[in-house]
Each structure stands twice: as C-alpha cells, then as structure tokens.
Backbone as CSV, one residue per row, in Angstrom:
resi,resn,N_x,N_y,N_z,CA_x,CA_y,CA_z,C_x,C_y,C_z
1,VAL,7.914,11.080,9.666,7.078,9.933,9.994,6.786,9.164,8.715
2,PHE,7.049,7.881,8.715,6.807,7.018,7.556,5.781,5.948,7.918
3,LEU,4.956,5.598,6.946,4.092,4.434,7.063,4.671,3.369,6.143
4,LEU,5.051,2.219,6.692,5.750,1.198,5.926,4.889,-0.047,5.743
5,PHE,4.950,-0.632,4.542,4.300,-1.906,4.244,5.373,-2.894,3.806
6,PHE,5.287,-4.143,4.261,6.268,-5.162,3.901,5.552,-6.359,3.287
7,THR,6.126,-6.924,2.234,5.478,-8.036,1.533,5.870,-9.381,2.142
8,THR,5.397,-9.647,3.329,5.597,-10.950,3.945,4.480,-11.228,4.936
9,HIS,4.069,-12.489,5.006,3.103,-12.881,6.027,3.807,-13.616,7.158
10,GLU,5.128,-13.784,7.023,5.927,-14.371,8.088,6.384,-13.267,9.041
11,GLU,6.986,-13.657,10.158,7.565,-12.651,11.052,8.686,-11.930,10.311
12,LEU,8.645,-10.607,10.315,9.633,-9.816,9.589,11.010,-9.966,10.231
13,GLN,12.006,-10.296,9.418,13.374,-10.453,9.909,14.244,-9.360,9.309
14,THR,14.870,-8.586,10.164,15.673,-7.440,9.739,17.053,-7.506,10.381
15,LEU,18.094,-7.204,9.597,19.458,-7.141,10.118,19.997,-5.744,9.849
16,ASP,20.171,-4.946,10.913,20.702,-3.598,10.777,22.221,-3.634,10.701
17,VAL,22.803,-2.523,10.223,24.257,-2.435,10.079,24.963,-2.665,11.409
18,ASP,24.462,-2.035,12.478,25.126,-2.181,13.769,24.990,-3.605,14.314
19,ASP,23.836,-4.247,14.061,23.664,-5.632,14.505,24.670,-6.545,13.806
20,ALA,24.828,-6.358,12.486,25.776,-7.170,11.728,27.205,-6.926,12.200
21,PHE,27.512,-5.657,12.498,28.855,-5.298,12.932,29.210,-5.976,14.254
22,PHE,28.320,-5.866,15.235,28.614,-6.418,16.557,28.494,-7.941,16.599
23,SER,27.903,-8.524,15.571,27.822,-9.985,15.498,29.045,-10.595,14.828
24,THR,29.901,-9.732,14.280,31.104,-10.191,13.580,32.289,-10.200,14.537
25,PRO,33.083,-11.284,14.584,34.285,-11.304,15.437,35.195,-10.112,15.147
26,GLU,35.785,-9.567,16.201,36.578,-8.341,16.071,37.688,-8.461,15.033
27,ASP,38.398,-9.594,15.033,39.515,-9.730,14.100,39.022,-9.825,12.657
28,ILE,37.857,-10.426,12.459,37.289,-10.533,11.115,36.854,-9.160,10.618
29,ALA,36.191,-8.376,11.484,35.763,-7.028,11.113,36.966,-6.150,10.783
30,ALA,38.048,-6.275,11.561,39.256,-5.485,11.325,39.879,-5.829,9.975
31,ARG,39.930,-7.116,9.647,40.520,-7.524,8.368,39.639,-7.114,7.191
32,ALA,38.306,-7.107,7.382,37.398,-6.742,6.289,37.360,-5.234,6.049
33,LEU,37.331,-4.434,7.143,37.180,-2.985,7.024,38.504,-2.228,6.961
34,LYS,39.585,-2.846,7.461,40.940,-2.278,7.414,41.023,-0.840,7.944
35,PRO,40.523,-0.583,9.172,40.606,0.778,9.720,42.007,1.077,10.252
36,GLU,42.319,2.366,10.412,43.555,2.751,11.092,43.459,2.276,12.545
37,GLY,44.483,1.630,13.018,44.458,1.112,14.376,44.028,-0.341,14.444
38,GLY,43.548,-0.883,13.311,43.216,-2.296,13.249,42.187,-2.743,14.267
39,VAL,42.444,-3.911,14.878,41.463,-4.509,15.780,41.274,-3.660,17.035
40,ASN,42.304,-2.899,17.448,42.152,-2.029,18.621,41.123,-0.926,18.372
41,PHE,41.076,-0.420,17.135,40.060,0.588,16.801,38.669,-0.038,16.792
42,ILE,38.557,-1.246,16.278,37.270,-1.943,16.258,36.743,-2.109,17.688
43,ARG,37.649,-2.350,18.626,37.236,-2.568,20.024,36.717,-1.310,20.701
44,THR,36.930,-0.131,20.084,36.416,1.110,20.676,34.915,1.261,20.449
45,PHE,34.328,0.449,19.562,32.887,0.503,19.293,32.141,-0.259,20.377
46,LYS,31.119,0.355,20.928,30.329,-0.269,21.983,28.863,-0.361,21.545
47,ARG,28.274,-1.521,21.758,26.865,-1.694,21.399,25.979,-0.849,22.314
48,GLN,25.044,-0.111,21.710,24.115,0.711,22.473,22.988,-0.150,23.044
49,GLU,22.475,0.268,24.189,21.373,-0.473,24.801,20.091,-0.347,23.987
50,GLU,19.895,0.822,23.334,18.696,1.043,22.548,18.971,0.790,21.070
51,ASP,17.937,0.403,20.335,18.049,0.153,18.913,18.260,1.478,18.186
52,GLN,19.406,1.639,17.530,19.714,2.906,16.879,18.956,3.108,15.571
53,ALA,18.267,2.065,15.090,17.423,2.239,13.912,16.181,3.055,14.262
54,ILE,15.873,3.135,15.550,14.680,3.846,16.006,15.048,5.059,16.854
55,ASN,16.048,4.910,17.724,16.405,5.973,18.671,17.697,6.659,18.243
56,LEU,17.595,7.930,17.855,18.771,8.686,17.456,19.546,9.147,18.681
57,PRO,20.879,9.205,18.607,21.670,9.653,19.758,21.374,11.112,20.103
58,PRO,21.387,11.479,21.387,21.075,12.851,21.797,22.093,13.874,21.298
59,ASN,23.333,13.424,21.040,24.377,14.334,20.561,24.617,14.178,19.062
60,LEU,23.531,13.965,18.297,23.646,13.721,16.865,24.363,14.857,16.138
61,ASP,24.105,16.106,16.530,24.738,17.256,15.873,26.257,17.227,16.022
62,GLU,26.741,16.688,17.131,28.188,16.592,17.340,28.795,15.457,16.524
63,LEU,28.029,14.401,16.338,28.550,13.218,15.651,28.563,13.382,14.136
64,VAL,27.553,14.069,13.589,27.414,14.184,12.141,27.654,15.625,11.705
65,GLN,28.660,15.824,10.866,28.967,17.163,10.368,28.465,17.392,8.946
66,ASN,28.307,16.340,8.177,27.898,16.487,6.782,26.977,15.334,6.388
67,ALA,25.742,15.644,6.104,24.779,14.603,5.728,24.012,15.015,4.477
68,THR,24.726,15.588,3.503,24.091,16.018,2.269,24.134,14.895,1.239
69,TYR,23.119,14.865,0.380,23.030,13.854,-0.662,22.787,14.535,-2.007
70,VAL,23.425,14.037,-3.029,23.229,14.558,-4.380,22.108,13.771,-5.046
71,GLN,21.155,14.486,-5.680,20.039,13.819,-6.355,20.550,12.949,-7.488
72,SER,20.107,11.707,-7.515,20.512,10.768,-8.559,19.735,11.042,-9.844
73,PRO,20.217,10.500,-10.991,19.516,10.698,-12.269,18.097,10.132,-12.234
74,ASP,17.207,10.727,-13.038,15.805,10.322,-13.049,15.622,8.839,-13.330
75,ASN,16.432,8.280,-14.234,16.243,6.877,-14.591,16.545,5.946,-13.421
76,LEU,17.276,6.437,-12.425,17.508,5.671,-11.201,16.467,6.018,-10.135
77,VAL,16.228,7.310,-9.952,15.314,7.768,-8.895,13.930,7.171,-9.066
78,TRP,13.402,7.221,-10.300,12.004,6.838,-10.518,11.788,5.334,-10.524
79,GLN,12.854,4.549,-10.395,12.683,3.118,-10.163,12.207,2.858,-8.738
80,TYR,12.485,3.823,-7.855,12.221,3.633,-6.429,11.340,4.721,-5.833
81,PHE,10.965,5.708,-6.629,10.256,6.877,-6.105,9.069,7.206,-7.001
82,TYR,7.949,7.604,-6.375,6.749,7.982,-7.124,6.062,9.136,-6.407
83,ASP,5.747,10.188,-7.131,5.070,11.354,-6.559,3.577,11.077,-6.520
84,LEU,3.143,10.362,-5.493,1.741,9.944,-5.410,0.816,11.148,-5.255
85,LYS,1.210,12.093,-4.419,0.370,13.265,-4.176,0.164,14.070,-5.452
86,GLY,1.165,14.072,-6.324,1.076,14.848,-7.563,0.567,14.056,-8.749
87,SER,0.151,12.813,-8.533,-0.290,11.961,-9.640,-1.746,12.222,-10.011
88,ALA,-2.192,11.618,-11.091,-3.557,11.818,-11.588,-4.586,11.344,-10.567
89,GLU,-5.685,12.085,-10.482,-6.781,11.720,-9.591,-7.844,10.960,-10.382
90,HIS,-8.282,9.842,-9.820,-9.331,9.041,-10.446,-10.596,9.193,-9.589
91,HIS,-11.568,9.895,-10.131,-12.773,10.202,-9.367,-13.829,9.117,-9.550
92,PHE,-14.576,8.876,-8.502,-15.722,7.989,-8.541,-16.822,8.634,-7.708
93,PRO,-18.087,8.230,-7.889,-19.167,8.836,-7.089,-18.880,8.680,-5.596
94,GLY,-18.593,9.781,-4.946,-18.342,9.722,-3.512,-16.907,9.906,-3.097
95,GLY,-15.969,10.009,-4.057,-14.581,10.154,-3.618,-13.577,10.209,-4.755
96,VAL,-12.306,10.047,-4.375,-11.203,10.126,-5.340,-10.121,9.146,-4.934
97,PHE,-9.425,8.622,-5.942,-8.431,7.567,-5.762,-7.158,7.972,-6.493
98,GLN,-6.003,7.823,-5.845,-4.707,8.038,-6.494,-3.830,6.834,-6.182
99,TRP,-3.041,6.372,-7.157,-2.219,5.210,-6.845,-0.937,5.104,-7.652
100,ALA,0.044,4.477,-7.023,1.335,4.156,-7.634,1.264,2.681,-8.020
101,ARG,1.171,2.404,-9.301,0.848,1.059,-9.736,1.530,0.706,-11.049
102,TYR,1.434,-0.574,-11.408,1.863,-1.023,-12.725,0.683,-0.923,-13.667
103,ARG,0.910,-0.369,-14.848,-0.109,-0.299,-15.883,0.422,-0.981,-17.134
104,ILE,-0.348,-1.895,-17.700,0.048,-2.568,-18.930,0.283,-1.539,-20.023
105,ASN,1.450,-1.621,-20.683,1.841,-0.698,-21.764,1.971,0.748,-21.287
106,GLY,2.003,0.955,-19.960,2.159,2.310,-19.435,0.985,3.217,-19.738
107,THR,-0.186,2.650,-19.946,-1.373,3.428,-20.301,-1.656,4.522,-19.272
108,GLY,-1.730,5.755,-19.727,-2.092,6.868,-18.865,-0.975,7.387,-17.982
109,LEU,0.248,6.913,-18.170,1.370,7.338,-17.332,2.332,8.212,-18.122
110,ASN,2.974,9.181,-17.433,4.017,9.958,-18.098,5.327,9.165,-18.075
111,GLU,6.395,9.737,-18.630,7.629,8.967,-18.814,8.256,8.516,-17.496
112,THR,8.294,9.395,-16.493,8.893,9.013,-15.211,8.021,8.011,-14.475
113,GLU,6.701,8.142,-14.611,5.790,7.179,-13.987,5.919,5.803,-14.633
114,LYS,6.231,5.774,-15.931,6.437,4.506,-16.624,7.662,3.777,-16.075
115,ILE,8.694,4.537,-15.714,9.901,3.932,-15.130,9.544,3.229,-13.829
116,PHE,8.756,3.908,-12.983,8.338,3.322,-11.710,7.443,2.116,-11.944
117,SER,6.506,2.230,-12.880,5.585,1.149,-13.191,6.337,-0.112,-13.603
118,GLU,7.299,0.029,-14.496,8.063,-1.128,-14.968,8.936,-1.693,-13.854
119,SER,9.430,-0.822,-12.973,10.230,-1.283,-11.837,9.404,-2.182,-10.927
120,LEU,8.146,-1.791,-10.656,7.261,-2.623,-9.850,7.063,-3.994,-10.490
121,HIS,6.897,-3.981,-11.799,6.544,-5.204,-12.519,7.715,-6.194,-12.599
122,LYS,8.929,-5.710,-12.407,10.113,-6.569,-12.501,10.296,-7.441,-11.267
123,HIS,9.611,-7.099,-10.183,9.813,-7.814,-8.927,8.599,-8.690,-8.616
124,GLU,8.874,-9.927,-8.249,7.795,-10.894,-8.028,6.918,-10.507,-6.847
125,ASN,7.538,-10.149,-5.741,6.787,-9.785,-4.539,6.918,-8.285,-4.316
126,THR,5.885,-7.550,-4.652,5.946,-6.100,-4.495,4.562,-5.584,-4.110
127,LEU,4.408,-4.273,-4.092,3.157,-3.654,-3.659,2.723,-2.579,-4.630
128,THR,1.429,-2.440,-4.791,0.819,-1.278,-5.416,0.240,-0.450,-4.273
129,LEU,0.558,0.838,-4.250,0.156,1.684,-3.125,-0.773,2.784,-3.618
130,ALA,-1.774,3.117,-2.805,-2.765,4.113,-3.224,-3.264,4.912,-2.037
131,THR,-3.853,6.071,-2.344,-4.605,6.824,-1.346,-6.059,6.858,-1.790
132,LEU,-6.947,6.706,-0.841,-8.386,6.705,-1.107,-9.044,7.748,-0.217
133,ARG,-9.792,8.648,-0.842,-10.561,9.660,-0.106,-12.043,9.443,-0.404
134,ILE,-12.816,9.183,0.646,-14.258,9.021,0.498,-14.936,10.202,1.186
135,ARG,-15.734,10.928,0.429,-16.400,12.112,0.970,-17.383,11.717,2.069
136,SER,-17.768,12.710,2.858,-18.711,12.466,3.948,-19.964,11.762,3.428
137,ASN,-20.292,10.637,4.040,-21.440,9.798,3.674,-21.277,9.139,2.309
138,GLY,-20.049,9.204,1.750,-19.788,8.559,0.468,-19.518,7.069,0.651
139,LEU,-19.516,6.346,-0.463,-19.367,4.895,-0.428,-18.348,4.422,-1.451
140,GLY,-17.437,3.576,-0.997,-16.609,2.795,-1.891,-17.319,1.464,-2.051
141,GLN,-18.008,1.275,-3.166,-18.972,0.187,-3.319,-18.327,-1.199,-3.182
142,PRO,-19.134,-2.224,-2.901,-18.613,-3.585,-2.764,-17.825,-4.015,-4.003
143,HIS,-16.657,-4.591,-3.780,-15.802,-5.059,-4.860,-14.822,-6.070,-4.309
144,PHE,-14.134,-6.756,-5.186,-13.052,-7.643,-4.745,-11.953,-7.657,-5.791
145,HIS,-10.768,-8.095,-5.379,-9.590,-8.127,-6.245,-9.213,-9.575,-6.535
146,PHE,-9.010,-9.874,-7.812,-8.671,-11.230,-8.228,-7.228,-11.598,-7.895
147,ASN,-6.335,-10.604,-7.849,-4.906,-10.924,-7.824,-4.129,-10.212,-6.711
148,ALA,-4.795,-9.805,-5.631,-4.046,-9.114,-4.576,-4.784,-9.144,-3.242
149,ASN,-4.026,-9.285,-2.172,-4.519,-8.936,-0.846,-4.513,-7.418,-0.746
150,GLU,-5.351,-6.883,0.116,-5.407,-5.436,0.316,-5.261,-5.115,1.802
151,MET,-4.410,-4.149,2.092,-4.257,-3.677,3.463,-4.364,-2.159,3.455
152,GLY,-4.993,-1.601,4.486,-5.175,-0.160,4.526,-4.914,0.428,5.903
153,TYR,-4.592,1.721,5.916,-4.339,2.458,7.154,-5.145,3.747,7.098
154,VAL,-5.914,4.027,8.135,-6.775,5.212,8.166,-5.967,6.434,8.614
155,ILE,-5.911,7.445,7.746,-5.187,8.684,8.051,-6.085,9.690,8.747
156,SER,-7.311,9.824,8.263,-8.228,10.790,8.864,-9.670,10.353,8.621
157,GLY,-10.579,10.953,9.394,-11.993,10.646,9.263,-12.389,9.389,10.015
158,CYS,-13.608,8.972,9.806,-14.116,7.746,10.416,-15.052,7.079,9.422
159,GLY,-15.182,5.787,9.541,-15.994,5.092,8.561,-16.435,3.727,9.025
160,GLN,-17.035,3.018,8.093,-17.485,1.653,8.333,-16.952,0.776,7.212
161,ALA,-16.425,-0.371,7.591,-15.947,-1.354,6.619,-16.835,-2.576,6.694
162,GLY,-17.012,-3.225,5.552,-17.803,-4.432,5.509,-17.121,-5.492,4.684
163,VAL,-17.174,-6.725,5.144,-16.625,-7.870,4.416,-17.776,-8.814,4.135
164,ILE,-18.020,-9.083,2.847,-19.135,-9.930,2.427,-18.571,-11.295,2.050
165,LEU,-18.859,-12.303,2.841,-18.297,-13.624,2.642,-19.188,-14.480,1.748
166,SER,-18.584,-15.500,1.133,-19.328,-16.375,0.224,-20.415,-17.157,0.949
167,SER,-20.288,-17.296,2.269,-21.287,-18.013,3.059,-22.551,-17.190,3.287
168,GLY,-22.524,-15.924,2.830,-23.675,-15.056,3.025,-23.592,-14.224,4.289
169,VAL,-22.532,-14.409,5.060,-22.322,-13.655,6.298,-21.576,-12.367,5.977
170,THR,-22.001,-11.261,6.571,-21.315,-9.988,6.394,-20.753,-9.522,7.735
171,ALA,-19.476,-9.192,7.747,-18.828,-8.650,8.946,-18.695,-7.143,8.780
172,ASN,-19.306,-6.379,9.672,-19.246,-4.916,9.644,-18.499,-4.417,10.866
173,PHE,-17.695,-3.377,10.694,-16.987,-2.801,11.836,-16.619,-1.357,11.530
174,ASN,-16.524,-0.560,12.583,-16.166,0.849,12.443,-14.653,1.013,12.411
175,ILE,-14.191,2.013,11.661,-12.764,2.296,11.557,-12.516,3.782,11.792
176,GLY,-11.349,4.087,12.359,-10.968,5.469,12.637,-9.474,5.654,12.485
177,ILE,-9.008,6.842,12.792,-7.600,7.204,12.601,-6.676,6.207,13.295
178,GLY,-5.689,5.702,12.555,-4.714,4.776,13.102,-5.071,3.313,12.962
179,ASP,-6.286,3.019,12.511,-6.706,1.630,12.359,-6.136,1.024,11.076
180,VAL,-5.879,-0.274,11.125,-5.401,-1.035,9.971,-6.478,-2.044,9.572
181,ILE,-6.749,-2.139,8.274,-7.717,-3.106,7.775,-7.036,-4.051,6.797
182,PHE,-7.583,-5.258,6.660,-6.996,-6.264,5.774,-8.102,-7.045,5.079
183,PHE,-8.029,-7.129,3.744,-8.984,-7.888,2.949,-8.213,-8.896,2.102
184,PRO,-8.335,-10.193,2.391,-7.627,-11.207,1.603,-8.100,-11.222,0.155
185,VAL,-7.249,-11.719,-0.725,-7.572,-11.796,-2.152,-8.909,-12.506,-2.354
186,GLY,-9.755,-11.950,-3.232,-11.045,-12.558,-3.534,-12.143,-12.282,-2.532
187,THR,-11.840,-11.480,-1.494,-12.845,-11.170,-0.466,-13.585,-9.888,-0.837
188,GLN,-14.889,-9.979,-0.994,-15.668,-8.798,-1.346,-15.790,-7.881,-0.122
189,HIS,-15.565,-6.591,-0.330,-15.571,-5.648,0.785,-16.016,-4.272,0.308
190,TYR,-16.365,-3.413,1.273,-16.748,-2.045,0.944,-16.314,-1.125,2.069
191,LEU,-16.256,0.175,1.789,-15.889,1.199,2.764,-16.875,2.363,2.644
192,LYS,-17.264,2.895,3.788,-18.203,4.002,3.811,-17.750,5.043,4.825
193,SER,-17.853,6.323,4.461,-17.559,7.412,5.392,-18.807,7.704,6.210
194,ILE,-18.644,7.813,7.534,-19.832,7.991,8.382,-19.732,9.225,9.272
195,CYS,-18.769,10.116,9.016,-18.711,11.366,9.787,-18.544,12.543,8.829
196,GLU,-18.581,13.758,9.343,-18.544,14.947,8.493,-17.216,15.086,7.760
197,GLU,-16.134,14.635,8.380,-14.817,14.721,7.746,-14.647,13.611,6.722
198,ASP,-13.879,13.889,5.651,-13.599,12.856,4.658,-12.854,11.692,5.299
199,LEU,-13.159,10.494,4.840,-12.426,9.300,5.257,-11.254,9.123,4.292
200,VAL,-10.025,9.169,4.809,-8.827,9.079,3.975,-7.977,7.897,4.437
201,LEU,-7.605,7.037,3.487,-6.795,5.858,3.797,-5.616,5.746,2.837
202,ILE,-4.553,5.105,3.303,-3.488,4.619,2.434,-3.727,3.121,2.263
203,LEU,-3.753,2.669,1.005,-4.036,1.277,0.699,-2.839,0.634,0.010
204,ALA,-2.572,-0.612,0.348,-1.497,-1.373,-0.295,-2.066,-2.670,-0.841
205,TYR,-1.675,-2.995,-2.085,-2.119,-4.222,-2.739,-0.906,-5.079,-3.076
206,SER,-0.991,-6.365,-2.759,0.172,-7.252,-2.911,0.288,-7.811,-4.328
207,THR,0.549,-6.910,-5.277,0.775,-7.356,-6.648,1.645,-6.360,-7.392
208,GLY,2.500,-6.890,-8.259,3.281,-6.051,-9.153,2.683,-6.041,-10.545
209,ASN,1.557,-6.735,-10.708,0.824,-6.732,-11.972,-0.266,-5.674,-11.928
210,GLN,-0.930,-5.469,-13.054,-2.044,-4.539,-13.045,-3.143,-5.101,-12.162
211,LEU,-3.630,-4.290,-11.232,-4.635,-4.752,-10.274,-5.932,-5.097,-10.997
212,GLU,-6.464,-6.287,-10.701,-7.706,-6.740,-11.325,-8.829,-6.667,-10.291
213,THR,-9.815,-5.815,-10.570,-10.894,-5.540,-9.617,-12.248,-5.719,-10.293
214,LEU,-13.182,-6.297,-9.574,-14.554,-6.424,-10.062,-15.480,-5.810,-9.026
215,ARG,-16.252,-4.791,-9.465,-17.167,-4.090,-8.572,-18.589,-4.612,-8.716
216,MET,-19.380,-4.351,-7.686,-20.744,-4.880,-7.656,-21.553,-4.442,-8.872
217,ASN,-21.478,-3.146,-9.230,-22.264,-2.694,-10.379,-21.742,-3.299,-11.675
218,GLY,-20.473,-3.703,-11.681,-19.912,-4.338,-12.864,-20.425,-5.749,-13.074
219,TYR,-20.344,-6.592,-12.023,-20.790,-7.973,-12.218,-22.310,-8.087,-12.246
220,PHE,-23.009,-7.139,-11.605,-24.475,-7.176,-11.630,-24.983,-6.934,-13.049
221,HIS,-24.403,-5.915,-13.710,-24.852,-5.590,-15.065,-24.280,-6.553,-16.106
222,ALA,-23.239,-7.294,-15.744,-22.709,-8.286,-16.674,-23.568,-9.550,-16.700
223,THR,-24.486,-9.652,-15.747,-25.386,-10.804,-15.686,-26.660,-10.492,-16.473
224,ALA,-27.028,-11.377,-17.366,-28.195,-11.156,-18.221,-29.463,-10.951,-17.393
225,ASP,-30.349,-10.072,-17.901,-31.585,-9.753,-17.188,-32.428,-10.991,-16.898
226,HIS,-32.470,-11.930,-17.855,-33.319,-13.099,-17.633,-32.745,-14.016,-16.550
227,ILE,-31.423,-13.958,-16.358,-30.803,-14.714,-15.262,-31.130,-14.048,-13.927
228,LEU,-31.034,-12.719,-13.883,-31.357,-11.986,-12.660,-32.815,-12.197,-12.269
229,ALA,-33.698,-12.261,-13.273,-35.127,-12.471,-13.004,-35.358,-13.804,-12.294
230,GLN,-34.600,-14.825,-12.716,-34.731,-16.133,-12.084,-34.157,-16.146,-10.673
231,LEU,-33.048,-15.417,-10.489,-32.379,-15.403,-9.183,-33.194,-14.670,-8.124
232,PHE,-33.841,-13.553,-8.539,-34.502,-12.683,-7.570,-36.027,-12.767,-7.603
233,PHE,-36.567,-13.618,-8.504,-38.022,-13.764,-8.611,-38.697,-12.422,-8.889
234,LYS,-38.097,-11.663,-9.812,-38.679,-10.392,-10.237,-38.792,-10.402,-11.758
235,GLU,-39.722,-9.619,-12.277,-39.888,-9.566,-13.716,-38.629,-9.013,-14.378
236,GLN,-38.324,-9.543,-15.533,-37.100,-9.169,-16.252,-37.006,-7.670,-16.490
237,ALA,-38.129,-7.040,-16.806,-38.135,-5.605,-17.101,-37.730,-4.755,-15.898
238,GLU,-37.908,-5.283,-14.695,-37.570,-4.541,-13.478,-36.083,-4.174,-13.434
239,PHE,-35.251,-4.995,-14.042,-33.807,-4.787,-13.941,-33.303,-3.689,-14.871
240,LYS,-34.196,-3.145,-15.709,-33.837,-1.992,-16.523,-33.750,-0.724,-15.675
241,LYS,-34.265,-0.808,-14.442,-34.258,0.362,-13.557,-32.869,0.654,-12.988
242,PHE,-31.967,-0.330,-13.089,-30.600,-0.123,-12.582,-29.783,0.591,-13.671
243,PRO,-29.145,1.730,-13.344,-28.319,2.416,-14.349,-27.073,1.590,-14.668
244,LYS,-26.627,1.709,-15.912,-25.425,0.984,-16.324,-24.200,1.516,-15.577
245,ALA,-23.250,0.627,-15.330,-22.021,1.016,-14.622,-21.191,1.956,-15.476
246,ALA,-20.670,3.008,-14.853,-19.804,3.951,-15.573,-18.459,3.307,-15.841
247,LYS,-17.825,3.648,-16.971,-16.513,3.078,-17.299,-15.439,3.749,-16.473
C-alpha cells in the first residue's frame, strides 16, 4: 500500500505503458518494437477491460517467472530514496517530527541523506515529506510556512485542526484516520491530538528549498514588549511572563 502525493493543482494526467501501446497504430508499433512475427504478433495483444495499473491479472504467477531486481549503487538510489523511518527525530513539546527534506549545506544530514537532499533541490516542482506524531492531548502550535503549501494524511489517532485567517476568523474541524488536510502557503494553522492514541500524520510540503516556518511563540517573542503592551493594553512587564521560544 502506497500513499502518493503529486505536485500539481491541475487534473492529474497519466499515460500508462499499455495505454500508449494500444493507442499506437499496429504497423507503427511493429516497426518500432521489431518483435518476431511482426504486425501479426502485435495483433495478439488485447486491451483489458480493467486498468492494469491497479488490477493485477489473476494468473500473475503463470505470466511472470522472474521479477528480481539488482540493487543500484548508492549514488543513484539515494537520489530517489530516503529512509524516513530511520532518520533523525526532531522532538517538540507534545510530539516528534521526522522529514525527508532539503537542508542548506546539508546541515545535520549524513552522506546518503545529502544525496537525496540535493536531488530534491535540483527540481523546481517537488515535495518535502514528513511524519508528525502528536502525543495524546499534545499540540502542534499555530504556525505558517512562507514558501510551501502543506497537505497531510491521517494515519492513526484523532485530532482537531484549526486554520487562523487574516480576517480574524478561525475554522476548526475534527480529523481522523484516512482524512486529508490542506493548508495553503501563508495560512496559519495548528493541530491537536484529542484522543488517547497518538495522532500520526504524513505531511507533504510543496517546496524543494529549505522549508521556511514561523511559529506563534517565535513571532510573539520577536515583537518588542512595548509594542505588545500597546496592542493588548497590558503593562509591558506582563509580557515577561511568557517563556522564551526554544531553539
């Protein structure tokens, strides 16, 4: 079972091998592929009623005798592959985050991870992928991304998502296993676990650059106390009660 993300907001257009084959005139396919028997052999192929990209034939064992693959060299494999489950865990109050991403100068990455990181960065339209685990009653605090849309899929647990709009309106909704969420670039949002089981999601970000994120505790503490005092009509000293954001 695979969970797939595609970098397009248009209707996804896909051309499978069998679709291309049956869309090609028989004589053209025969001249291009040069099989024994020529065009008569090409005519023995019949289009299946079901999409073979999804439905495997019932007699697959009879049709395929050898389906072994030799592992390619690391410098090729790691351009397209990342061991997300085995990667470093980034802990925050209430949960843990792991991600396959581009890092400037490869900071914090091992040699094979650097290959994957640079591969992501070479492509204009790509994705940064992550897993997010929020402990029971934990919170992924309000934040937004400057350079990416975010999409997520709930693997386990249940939670609440919130979208905080610039108009002052907040949209709250519950999420559970199998649900998909979407936060457009620059949209402030948060996630909270609301059941005993951990809330676990796969997240995708539409950027091949280093993800730029600003969290609530970050921008709140970046604002001078005397400015906050004017905004909230509270004494300046009151804002010393907020702990500084952890790095």
